[in-house]
KOLTINU-477322 format. One record per residue (C-alpha): residue in one letter; residue number from 1; x, y, z. Coordinates in steps of 0.5 Angstrom, whole numbers, plus 500, padded with zeros to 3 digits. Layout:
+------+-----+-----+-----+-----+
! type ! seq !  px !  py !  pz !
+------+-----+-----+-----+-----+
!    A ! NUM !   X !   Y !   Z !
...
+------+-----+-----+-----+-----+
This chain:
+------+-----+-----+-----+-----+
! type ! seq !  px !  py !  pz !
+------+-----+-----+-----+-----+
!    M !   1 ! 473 ! 535 ! 490 !
!    H !   2 ! 468 ! 530 ! 487 !
!    F !   3 ! 466 ! 529 ! 480 !
!    S !   4 ! 463 ! 524 ! 476 !
!    I !   5 ! 466 ! 520 ! 470 !
!    R !   6 ! 462 ! 519 ! 464 !
!    P !   7 ! 462 ! 511 ! 462 !
!    F !   8 ! 463 ! 513 ! 455 !
!    A !   9 ! 469 ! 517 ! 456 !
!    I !  10 ! 472 ! 511 ! 460 !
!    T !  11 ! 470 ! 506 ! 455 !
!    L !  12 ! 473 ! 510 ! 450 !
!    A !  13 ! 480 ! 512 ! 453 !
!    L !  14 ! 481 ! 505 ! 457 !
!    A !  15 ! 479 ! 500 ! 452 !
!    L !  16 ! 486 ! 499 ! 449 !
!    A !  17 ! 489 ! 500 ! 456 !
!    F !  18 ! 486 ! 495 ! 460 !
!    P !  19 ! 486 ! 487 ! 459 !
!    A !  20 ! 479 ! 484 ! 459 !
!    L !  21 ! 480 ! 481 ! 466 !
!    A !  22 ! 473 ! 481 ! 468 !
!    A !  23 ! 467 ! 484 ! 464 !
!    D !  24 ! 463 ! 489 ! 468 !
!    P !  25 ! 459 ! 495 ! 466 !
!    A !  26 ! 461 ! 502 ! 468 !
!    A !  27 ! 456 ! 506 ! 473 !
!    K !  28 ! 456 ! 512 ! 477 !
!    P !  29 ! 463 ! 512 ! 481 !
!    A !  30 ! 464 ! 513 ! 489 !
!    S !  31 ! 467 ! 519 ! 492 !
!    K !  32 ! 475 ! 520 ! 493 !
!    A !  33 ! 478 ! 517 ! 499 !
!    V !  34 ! 485 ! 516 ! 502 !
!    A !  35 ! 487 ! 509 ! 505 !
!    K !  36 ! 489 ! 509 ! 512 !
!    P !  37 ! 491 ! 504 ! 518 !
!    A !  38 ! 484 ! 503 ! 522 !
!    A !  39 ! 483 ! 506 ! 529 !
!    K !  40 ! 481 ! 501 ! 534 !
!    S !  41 ! 474 ! 500 ! 535 !
!    A !  42 ! 469 ! 495 ! 536 !
!    K !  43 ! 467 ! 490 ! 531 !
!    K !  44 ! 460 ! 493 ! 528 !
!    P !  45 ! 457 ! 493 ! 521 !
!    A !  46 ! 458 ! 499 ! 517 !
!    A !  47 ! 452 ! 503 ! 514 !
!    K !  48 ! 447 ! 498 ! 510 !
!    A !  49 ! 448 ! 497 ! 503 !
!    A !  50 ! 443 ! 499 ! 498 !
!    A !  51 ! 439 ! 494 ! 495 !
!    G !  52 ! 438 ! 493 ! 487 !
!    P !  53 ! 432 ! 491 ! 483 !
!    E !  54 ! 435 ! 484 ! 483 !
!    A !  55 ! 436 ! 483 ! 490 !
!    A !  56 ! 431 ! 478 ! 491 !
!    T !  57 ! 435 ! 473 ! 487 !
!    A !  58 ! 441 ! 474 ! 492 !
!    T !  59 ! 443 ! 469 ! 497 !
!    S !  60 ! 439 ! 469 ! 504 !
!    G !  61 ! 442 ! 473 ! 509 !
!    D !  62 ! 448 ! 478 ! 509 !
!    F !  63 ! 455 ! 476 ! 506 !
!    E !  64 ! 460 ! 480 ! 510 !
!    L !  65 ! 466 ! 484 ! 507 !
!    A !  66 ! 470 ! 485 ! 513 !
!    H !  67 ! 476 ! 490 ! 513 !
!    N !  68 ! 481 ! 494 ! 518 !
!    L !  69 ! 481 ! 500 ! 514 !
!    G !  70 ! 481 ! 507 ! 517 !
!    P !  71 ! 474 ! 511 ! 517 !
!    E !  72 ! 475 ! 515 ! 511 !
!    S !  73 ! 477 ! 509 ! 507 !
!    E !  74 ! 471 ! 505 ! 510 !
!    Q !  75 ! 466 ! 510 ! 508 !
!    R !  76 ! 469 ! 510 ! 501 !
!    L !  77 ! 469 ! 502 ! 501 !
!    Q !  78 ! 462 ! 502 ! 502 !
!    A !  79 ! 460 ! 506 ! 496 !
!    F !  80 ! 464 ! 501 ! 492 !
!    V !  81 ! 459 ! 495 ! 496 !
!    D !  82 ! 453 ! 499 ! 495 !
!    R !  83 ! 454 ! 500 ! 487 !
!    F !  84 ! 456 ! 492 ! 487 !
!    N !  85 ! 449 ! 491 ! 491 !
!    K !  86 ! 445 ! 495 ! 486 !
!    E !  87 ! 448 ! 493 ! 480 !
!    H !  88 ! 449 ! 485 ! 481 !
!    G !  89 ! 443 ! 484 ! 486 !
!    G !  90 ! 448 ! 483 ! 492 !
!    N !  91 ! 448 ! 483 ! 499 !
!    L !  92 ! 455 ! 485 ! 501 !
!    K !  93 ! 455 ! 488 ! 508 !
!    L !  94 ! 461 ! 492 ! 511 !
!    T !  95 ! 464 ! 490 ! 518 !
!    R !  96 ! 470 ! 492 ! 522 !
!    L !  97 ! 475 ! 486 ! 523 !
!    E !  98 ! 479 ! 487 ! 529 !
!    K !  99 ! 485 ! 483 ! 532 !
!    G ! 100 ! 482 ! 476 ! 535 !
!    D ! 101 ! 476 ! 476 ! 530 !
!    K ! 102 ! 475 ! 470 ! 525 !
!    P ! 103 ! 475 ! 472 ! 518 !
!    A ! 104 ! 469 ! 474 ! 514 !
!    G ! 105 ! 467 ! 471 ! 507 !
!    L ! 106 ! 471 ! 477 ! 504 !
!    N ! 107 ! 477 ! 480 ! 508 !
!    L ! 108 ! 480 ! 486 ! 506 !
!    I ! 109 ! 486 ! 486 ! 510 !
!    S ! 110 ! 492 ! 491 ! 511 !
!    S ! 111 ! 497 ! 487 ! 514 !
!    Y ! 112 ! 499 ! 492 ! 520 !
!    D ! 113 ! 496 ! 489 ! 526 !
!    M ! 114 ! 493 ! 483 ! 522 !
!    S ! 115 ! 500 ! 479 ! 521 !
!    G ! 116 ! 497 ! 473 ! 526 !
!    L ! 117 ! 491 ! 472 ! 522 !
!    L ! 118 ! 494 ! 470 ! 516 !
!    T ! 119 ! 498 ! 465 ! 518 !
!    N ! 120 ! 493 ! 459 ! 518 !
!    A ! 121 ! 491 ! 457 ! 512 !
!    R ! 122 ! 485 ! 454 ! 515 !
!    N ! 123 ! 482 ! 461 ! 515 !
!    F ! 124 ! 482 ! 462 ! 508 !
!    M ! 125 ! 480 ! 459 ! 501 !
!    P ! 126 ! 485 ! 461 ! 495 !
!    L ! 127 ! 483 ! 466 ! 491 !
!    H ! 128 ! 484 ! 462 ! 484 !
!    E ! 129 ! 480 ! 456 ! 487 !
!    M ! 130 ! 474 ! 460 ! 489 !
!    M ! 131 ! 474 ! 463 ! 482 !
!    A ! 132 ! 475 ! 456 ! 479 !
!    K ! 133 ! 469 ! 453 ! 483 !
!    A ! 134 ! 465 ! 459 ! 482 !
!    K ! 135 ! 466 ! 458 ! 474 !
!    E ! 136 ! 468 ! 466 ! 474 !
!    P ! 137 ! 473 ! 468 ! 469 !
!    F ! 138 ! 480 ! 470 ! 472 !
!    N ! 139 ! 486 ! 471 ! 468 !
!    A ! 140 ! 491 ! 472 ! 473 !
!    G ! 141 ! 496 ! 473 ! 468 !
!    E ! 142 ! 494 ! 480 ! 467 !
!    L ! 143 ! 496 ! 482 ! 474 !
!    S ! 144 ! 502 ! 486 ! 474 !
!    V ! 145 ! 508 ! 482 ! 477 !
!    D ! 146 ! 510 ! 488 ! 481 !
!    L ! 147 ! 503 ! 487 ! 485 !
!    K ! 148 ! 504 ! 479 ! 487 !
!    A ! 149 ! 508 ! 480 ! 493 !
!    G ! 150 ! 505 ! 475 ! 499 !
!    V ! 151 ! 499 ! 473 ! 494 !
!    V ! 152 ! 502 ! 467 ! 490 !
!    D ! 153 ! 503 ! 460 ! 492 !
!    A ! 154 ! 509 ! 456 ! 491 !
!    K ! 155 ! 506 ! 454 ! 484 !
!    G ! 156 ! 505 ! 461 ! 482 !
!    R ! 157 ! 497 ! 461 ! 483 !
!    V ! 158 ! 494 ! 467 ! 486 !
!    V ! 159 ! 491 ! 466 ! 493 !
!    A ! 160 ! 489 ! 473 ! 494 !
!    L ! 161 ! 487 ! 480 ! 491 !
!    P ! 162 ! 493 ! 485 ! 492 !
!    L ! 163 ! 487 ! 491 ! 491 !
!    L ! 164 ! 491 ! 497 ! 494 !
!    Y ! 165 ! 498 ! 496 ! 493 !
!    S ! 166 ! 503 ! 502 ! 493 !
!    T ! 167 ! 511 ! 503 ! 494 !
!    P ! 168 ! 515 ! 508 ! 498 !
!    V ! 169 ! 517 ! 515 ! 494 !
!    L ! 170 ! 519 ! 521 ! 496 !
!    F ! 171 ! 514 ! 527 ! 496 !
!    Y ! 172 ! 517 ! 534 ! 496 !
!    N ! 173 ! 514 ! 541 ! 496 !
!    K ! 174 ! 516 ! 545 ! 490 !
!    N ! 175 ! 514 ! 551 ! 494 !
!    A ! 176 ! 519 ! 550 ! 499 !
!    M ! 177 ! 525 ! 548 ! 494 !
!    R ! 178 ! 523 ! 555 ! 491 !
!    K ! 179 ! 524 ! 558 ! 497 !
!    A ! 180 ! 530 ! 555 ! 499 !
!    K ! 181 ! 533 ! 557 ! 492 !
!    L ! 182 ! 533 ! 550 ! 489 !
!    D ! 183 ! 531 ! 547 ! 483 !
!    P ! 184 ! 524 ! 545 ! 484 !
!    E ! 185 ! 524 ! 540 ! 478 !
!    Q ! 186 ! 531 ! 537 ! 480 !
!    P ! 187 ! 529 ! 533 ! 487 !
!    P ! 188 ! 535 ! 529 ! 490 !
!    K ! 189 ! 537 ! 522 ! 487 !
!    T ! 190 ! 541 ! 520 ! 493 !
!    W ! 191 ! 541 ! 520 ! 500 !
!    F ! 192 ! 548 ! 524 ! 500 !
!    E ! 193 ! 545 ! 529 ! 495 !
!    M ! 194 ! 539 ! 530 ! 499 !
!    Q ! 195 ! 543 ! 532 ! 505 !
!    G ! 196 ! 545 ! 538 ! 502 !
!    M ! 197 ! 538 ! 540 ! 500 !
!    L ! 198 ! 536 ! 539 ! 507 !
!    D ! 199 ! 541 ! 544 ! 509 !
!    A ! 200 ! 539 ! 549 ! 504 !
!    L ! 201 ! 531 ! 548 ! 506 !
!    Q ! 202 ! 533 ! 549 ! 513 !
!    E ! 203 ! 538 ! 555 ! 513 !
!    V ! 204 ! 535 ! 559 ! 506 !
!    G ! 205 ! 528 ! 556 ! 506 !
!    G ! 206 ! 527 ! 557 ! 514 !
!    Y ! 207 ! 524 ! 550 ! 515 !
!    A ! 208 ! 525 ! 547 ! 522 !
!    C ! 209 ! 523 ! 540 ! 519 !
!    P ! 210 ! 526 ! 539 ! 512 !
!    Y ! 211 ! 525 ! 532 ! 512 !
!    T ! 212 ! 520 ! 527 ! 515 !
!    T ! 213 ! 518 ! 520 ! 514 !
!    S ! 214 ! 512 ! 516 ! 515 !
!    W ! 215 ! 512 ! 508 ! 516 !
!    P ! 216 ! 519 ! 508 ! 518 !
!    V ! 217 ! 521 ! 501 ! 518 !
!    W ! 218 ! 517 ! 500 ! 512 !
!    V ! 219 ! 521 ! 505 ! 508 !
!    H ! 220 ! 528 ! 505 ! 512 !
!    V ! 221 ! 529 ! 498 ! 513 !
!    D ! 222 ! 525 ! 494 ! 508 !
!    N ! 223 ! 526 ! 499 ! 502 !
!    V ! 224 ! 532 ! 502 ! 503 !
!    S ! 225 ! 535 ! 495 ! 504 !
!    A ! 226 ! 531 ! 492 ! 497 !
!    L ! 227 ! 534 ! 499 ! 494 !
!    S ! 228 ! 541 ! 497 ! 496 !
!    G ! 229 ! 540 ! 489 ! 493 !
!    L ! 230 ! 540 ! 487 ! 501 !
!    P ! 231 ! 534 ! 484 ! 502 !
!    A ! 232 ! 532 ! 485 ! 510 !
!    V ! 233 ! 529 ! 478 ! 510 !
!    S ! 234 ! 533 ! 472 ! 508 !
!    D ! 235 ! 529 ! 467 ! 503 !
!    K ! 236 ! 529 ! 462 ! 509 !
!    G ! 237 ! 525 ! 468 ! 513 !
!    A ! 238 ! 531 ! 470 ! 518 !
!    L ! 239 ! 532 ! 477 ! 519 !
!    D ! 240 ! 538 ! 480 ! 516 !
!    F ! 241 ! 538 ! 488 ! 516 !
!    N ! 242 ! 544 ! 489 ! 520 !
!    G ! 243 ! 549 ! 489 ! 514 !
!    L ! 244 ! 554 ! 495 ! 513 !
!    P ! 245 ! 550 ! 499 ! 508 !
!    Q ! 246 ! 544 ! 499 ! 513 !
!    V ! 247 ! 548 ! 501 ! 518 !
!    K ! 248 ! 551 ! 507 ! 514 !
!    H ! 249 ! 544 ! 509 ! 512 !
!    L ! 250 ! 542 ! 509 ! 520 !
!    A ! 251 ! 548 ! 513 ! 522 !
!    M ! 252 ! 547 ! 518 ! 517 !
!    M ! 253 ! 539 ! 519 ! 519 !
!    T ! 254 ! 542 ! 520 ! 526 !
!    T ! 255 ! 547 ! 525 ! 524 !
!    W ! 256 ! 540 ! 528 ! 520 !
!    V ! 257 ! 537 ! 528 ! 527 !
!    K ! 258 ! 542 ! 532 ! 531 !
!    A ! 259 ! 542 ! 537 ! 525 !
!    N ! 260 ! 535 ! 538 ! 525 !
!    Y ! 261 ! 534 ! 536 ! 518 !
!    F ! 262 ! 530 ! 530 ! 520 !
!    K ! 263 ! 524 ! 530 ! 525 !
!    L ! 264 ! 520 ! 523 ! 527 !
!    F ! 265 ! 513 ! 524 ! 529 !
!    G ! 266 ! 511 ! 517 ! 529 !
!    R ! 267 ! 511 ! 509 ! 527 !
!    R ! 268 ! 505 ! 510 ! 522 !
!    D ! 269 ! 503 ! 516 ! 518 !
!    E ! 270 ! 503 ! 521 ! 523 !
!    A ! 271 ! 508 ! 525 ! 519 !
!    S ! 272 ! 504 ! 525 ! 513 !
!    K ! 273 ! 499 ! 530 ! 516 !
!    R ! 274 ! 505 ! 535 ! 518 !
!    F ! 275 ! 507 ! 535 ! 511 !
!    K ! 276 ! 500 ! 536 ! 508 !
!    E ! 277 ! 500 ! 542 ! 513 !
!    G ! 278 ! 506 ! 545 ! 510 !
!    E ! 279 ! 511 ! 544 ! 516 !
!    C ! 280 ! 516 ! 539 ! 513 !
!    A ! 281 ! 519 ! 540 ! 506 !
!    M ! 282 ! 520 ! 533 ! 504 !
!    I ! 283 ! 517 ! 526 ! 506 !
!    T ! 284 ! 518 ! 519 ! 504 !
!    T ! 285 ! 512 ! 515 ! 505 !
!    N ! 286 ! 507 ! 510 ! 500 !
!    S ! 287 ! 506 ! 513 ! 493 !
!    R ! 288 ! 498 ! 512 ! 494 !
!    E ! 289 ! 498 ! 518 ! 499 !
!    H ! 290 ! 499 ! 523 ! 494 !
!    I ! 291 ! 491 ! 523 ! 493 !
!    E ! 292 ! 491 ! 526 ! 500 !
!    L ! 293 ! 497 ! 530 ! 500 !
!    A ! 294 ! 496 ! 533 ! 493 !
!    G ! 295 ! 490 ! 538 ! 496 !
!    A ! 296 ! 494 ! 541 ! 501 !
!    K ! 297 ! 494 ! 548 ! 502 !
!    G ! 298 ! 501 ! 552 ! 500 !
!    V ! 299 ! 504 ! 545 ! 497 !
!    D ! 300 ! 506 ! 544 ! 490 !
!    L ! 301 ! 507 ! 537 ! 490 !
!    G ! 302 ! 513 ! 534 ! 487 !
!    V ! 303 ! 515 ! 526 ! 487 !
!    A ! 304 ! 521 ! 523 ! 486 !
!    P ! 305 ! 523 ! 515 ! 487 !
!    L ! 306 ! 526 ! 514 ! 494 !
!    P ! 307 ! 533 ! 516 ! 494 !
!    F ! 308 ! 539 ! 511 ! 494 !
!    H ! 309 ! 546 ! 510 ! 496 !
!    D ! 310 ! 550 ! 510 ! 490 !
!    D ! 311 ! 556 ! 508 ! 494 !
!    V ! 312 ! 553 ! 501 ! 494 !
!    Y ! 313 ! 555 ! 495 ! 489 !
!    G ! 314 ! 551 ! 494 ! 484 !
!    G ! 315 ! 547 ! 501 ! 484 !
!    R ! 316 ! 540 ! 502 ! 485 !
!    R ! 317 ! 536 ! 496 ! 485 !
!    H ! 318 ! 528 ! 496 ! 486 !
!    T ! 319 ! 523 ! 498 ! 492 !
!    L ! 320 ! 517 ! 493 ! 494 !
!    A ! 321 ! 510 ! 493 ! 494 !
!    D ! 322 ! 505 ! 492 ! 499 !
!    G ! 323 ! 498 ! 494 ! 501 !
!    P ! 324 ! 491 ! 492 ! 503 !
!    T ! 325 ! 489 ! 485 ! 500 !
!    L ! 326 ! 483 ! 481 ! 499 !
!    W ! 327 ! 483 ! 474 ! 502 !
!    I ! 328 ! 477 ! 469 ! 502 !
!    G ! 329 ! 474 ! 466 ! 508 !
!    A ! 330 ! 474 ! 459 ! 508 !
!    G ! 331 ! 467 ! 455 ! 510 !
!    R ! 332 ! 462 ! 459 ! 506 !
!    S ! 333 ! 457 ! 456 ! 502 !
!    P ! 334 ! 457 ! 455 ! 494 !
!    A ! 335 ! 452 ! 461 ! 493 !
!    E ! 336 ! 456 ! 465 ! 498 !
!    Y ! 337 ! 462 ! 464 ! 494 !
!    K ! 338 ! 459 ! 465 ! 487 !
!    Q ! 339 ! 457 ! 472 ! 490 !
!    A ! 340 ! 464 ! 473 ! 492 !
!    A ! 341 ! 467 ! 471 ! 485 !
!    K ! 342 ! 462 ! 476 ! 482 !
!    F ! 343 ! 465 ! 481 ! 487 !
!    V ! 344 ! 472 ! 480 ! 485 !
!    S ! 345 ! 470 ! 480 ! 478 !
!    F ! 346 ! 467 ! 487 ! 479 !
!    L ! 347 ! 473 ! 490 ! 482 !
!    L ! 348 ! 477 ! 488 ! 476 !
!    S ! 349 ! 473 ! 491 ! 471 !
!    P ! 350 ! 476 ! 497 ! 468 !
!    A ! 351 ! 471 ! 502 ! 470 !
!    I ! 352 ! 472 ! 500 ! 478 !
!    Q ! 353 ! 480 ! 499 ! 477 !
!    V ! 354 ! 480 ! 507 ! 475 !
!    E ! 355 ! 476 ! 509 ! 481 !
!    L ! 356 ! 480 ! 505 ! 486 !
!    V ! 357 ! 486 ! 508 ! 483 !
!    R ! 358 ! 482 ! 515 ! 483 !
!    V ! 359 ! 480 ! 514 ! 490 !
!    Y ! 360 ! 485 ! 510 ! 494 !
!    G ! 361 ! 491 ! 512 ! 490 !
!    G ! 362 ! 494 ! 505 ! 489 !
!    L ! 363 ! 497 ! 502 ! 483 !
!    P ! 364 ! 492 ! 499 ! 478 !
!    L ! 365 ! 492 ! 491 ! 478 !
!    P ! 366 ! 493 ! 490 ! 470 !
!    A ! 367 ! 500 ! 493 ! 468 !
!    A ! 368 ! 497 ! 496 ! 462 !
!    A ! 369 ! 492 ! 500 ! 465 !
!    R ! 370 ! 498 ! 504 ! 469 !
!    S ! 371 ! 498 ! 509 ! 463 !
!    A ! 372 ! 491 ! 511 ! 463 !
!    S ! 373 ! 490 ! 511 ! 471 !
!    C ! 374 ! 490 ! 518 ! 471 !
!    S ! 375 ! 489 ! 520 ! 464 !
!    K ! 376 ! 486 ! 527 ! 461 !
!    V ! 377 ! 479 ! 524 ! 462 !
!    L ! 378 ! 480 ! 524 ! 469 !
!    Q ! 379 ! 484 ! 531 ! 470 !
!    G ! 380 ! 481 ! 536 ! 475 !
!    N ! 381 ! 482 ! 530 ! 481 !
!    D ! 382 ! 488 ! 529 ! 485 !
!    C ! 383 ! 490 ! 523 ! 482 !
!    R ! 384 ! 497 ! 524 ! 479 !
!    Q ! 385 ! 500 ! 520 ! 473 !
!    E ! 386 ! 507 ! 522 ! 475 !
!    V ! 387 ! 506 ! 519 ! 481 !
!    I ! 388 ! 503 ! 512 ! 478 !
!    D ! 389 ! 509 ! 513 ! 473 !
!    V ! 390 ! 515 ! 514 ! 479 !
!    A ! 391 ! 512 ! 508 ! 483 !
!    A ! 392 ! 511 ! 503 ! 477 !
!    A ! 393 ! 518 ! 505 ! 475 !
!    S ! 394 ! 521 ! 504 ! 482 !
!    L ! 395 ! 519 ! 497 ! 482 !
!    K ! 396 ! 522 ! 495 ! 476 !
!    G ! 397 ! 518 ! 489 ! 475 !
!    Q ! 398 ! 521 ! 486 ! 481 !
!    G ! 399 ! 517 ! 489 ! 487 !
!    A ! 400 ! 513 ! 482 ! 488 !
!    S ! 401 ! 519 ! 479 ! 493 !
!    S ! 402 ! 517 ! 472 ! 495 !
!    R ! 403 ! 521 ! 474 ! 502 !
!    R ! 404 ! 517 ! 477 ! 508 !
!    H ! 405 ! 517 ! 484 ! 510 !
!    V ! 406 ! 519 ! 486 ! 516 !
!    A ! 407 ! 514 ! 491 ! 517 !
!    D ! 408 ! 509 ! 486 ! 516 !
!    I ! 409 ! 510 ! 482 ! 522 !
!    D ! 410 ! 507 ! 486 ! 528 !
!    A ! 411 ! 512 ! 484 ! 533 !
!    V ! 412 ! 518 ! 484 ! 529 !
!    R ! 413 ! 516 ! 491 ! 527 !
!    I ! 414 ! 515 ! 494 ! 534 !
!    I ! 415 ! 522 ! 491 ! 536 !
!    A ! 416 ! 525 ! 495 ! 529 !
!    N ! 417 ! 521 ! 501 ! 531 !
!    E ! 418 ! 524 ! 501 ! 538 !
!    E ! 419 ! 531 ! 500 ! 536 !
!    L ! 420 ! 531 ! 505 ! 530 !
!    E ! 421 ! 528 ! 510 ! 536 !
!    Q ! 422 ! 534 ! 509 ! 540 !
!    V ! 423 ! 539 ! 510 ! 535 !
!    W ! 424 ! 536 ! 516 ! 532 !
!    A ! 425 ! 535 ! 519 ! 540 !
!    N ! 426 ! 543 ! 518 ! 540 !
!    K ! 427 ! 542 ! 512 ! 546 !
!    E ! 428 ! 545 ! 507 ! 542 !
!    P ! 429 ! 550 ! 506 ! 536 !
!    A ! 430 ! 547 ! 504 ! 529 !
!    K ! 431 ! 550 ! 498 ! 529 !
!    A ! 432 ! 548 ! 496 ! 536 !
!    G ! 433 ! 541 ! 498 ! 535 !
!    L ! 434 ! 541 ! 494 ! 528 !
!    D ! 435 ! 544 ! 488 ! 531 !
!    Q ! 436 ! 539 ! 488 ! 537 !
!    A ! 437 ! 533 ! 489 ! 532 !
!    V ! 438 ! 535 ! 483 ! 528 !
!    S ! 439 ! 537 ! 479 ! 535 !
!    R ! 440 ! 531 ! 480 ! 538 !
!    G ! 441 ! 527 ! 479 ! 532 !
!    N ! 442 ! 530 ! 473 ! 530 !
!    A ! 443 ! 528 ! 470 ! 537 !
!    Y ! 444 ! 521 ! 472 ! 536 !
!    L ! 445 ! 521 ! 468 ! 529 !
!    S ! 446 ! 524 ! 462 ! 532 !
!    A ! 447 ! 519 ! 462 ! 537 !
!    N ! 448 ! 513 ! 463 ! 532 !
!    P ! 449 ! 516 ! 460 ! 526 !
!    A ! 450 ! 509 ! 461 ! 522 !
!    M ! 451 ! 510 ! 468 ! 522 !
!    K ! 452 ! 516 ! 467 ! 517 !
!    K ! 453 ! 511 ! 465 ! 512 !
!    V ! 454 ! 509 ! 470 ! 506 !
!    Q ! 455 ! 502 ! 467 ! 505 !
!    P ! 456 ! 498 ! 462 ! 509 !
!    F ! 457 ! 498 ! 456 ! 503 !
+------+-----+-----+-----+-----+
């Protein structure tokens, strides 16, 4: 669904909500999009950006913004680039970033498939340093603390821009709940409570897929561990997700597989399509996916925090934030960095923050902006304020853990996925599977210590 946002309406509604991270006039917004992992393709330029009336003042040659987003998200990102080029006389051009490629001047990177690229500090310039050298205002203190995971150095300085972050939540089809004679306004709070609902969805509602999940390692290893107060990775970078709470959780999921309560469709977001098509009644996945799921035929979308285990000491803790991040490539000219800094300010402007939330579904960078992200000014689109609220509340102001995420280390994530699948296929016990994942993963990290670093600087 497409619509435009009037500049005056945005200014009126958001003036009090958005801190002045950067000043930029409102203009025509981009179309709606959903961020997805990129498919394999050769590195090639995206569509040529539109040149504005001030293009003659831009630096000579194109300045590349490389990314590894999916095709739909690339198309929407192109719209932001076109707008920037038109308004600021820029010459940004999109390119694909694949494994083995050198970073471009600007790099919007999802850590999936790119963890090795981010281990070498010589590839990048810290964001705070570039903004200072370009003499571009940058108030890092206004960024939400929840969204600084993996982008601050030991001194707390912001080294990259966490542009499209979100956190796992539980989405459910309210129509499925009604069909199963369950209260659609009372989603499960705990995994144990959820089990009874899945039985009703199967037996009464007739669902062959009561529950599924996208991103299984991110959800069921990193975030289930964090919710239980037991980080999956130690502060020294060692894997540590084979404790009793994690074993009990994985064993419970195995019983769900046997009972046909839980269906696994893949290691990424394959399950999201099944939920959107109405095949599955519940799904755990990233909060930003609500933009796509909200338009599903026959799905009355509900959202709730990721369930937790109430028998774990200390009760419910917090989930984690992660997502595509903007990194600055090293070795560019002062004129190029000046343009890069202007682009960062453009992204942080109030109108563009609203648009990024609207088309990608992620959490807005200024915490004060969350209440206005899907305000009445924007009603009629697929942006749901309740999802923003649930996601933000789930982070509890602590989503920016300084520890490494298992899902962000490509080789370790593959190992963890292999062991999860073995357990859920009933080919090995939960304890043995998690012990194997931790042992194999730590062996890899011992041989590749650079992969233990949260960020390169």
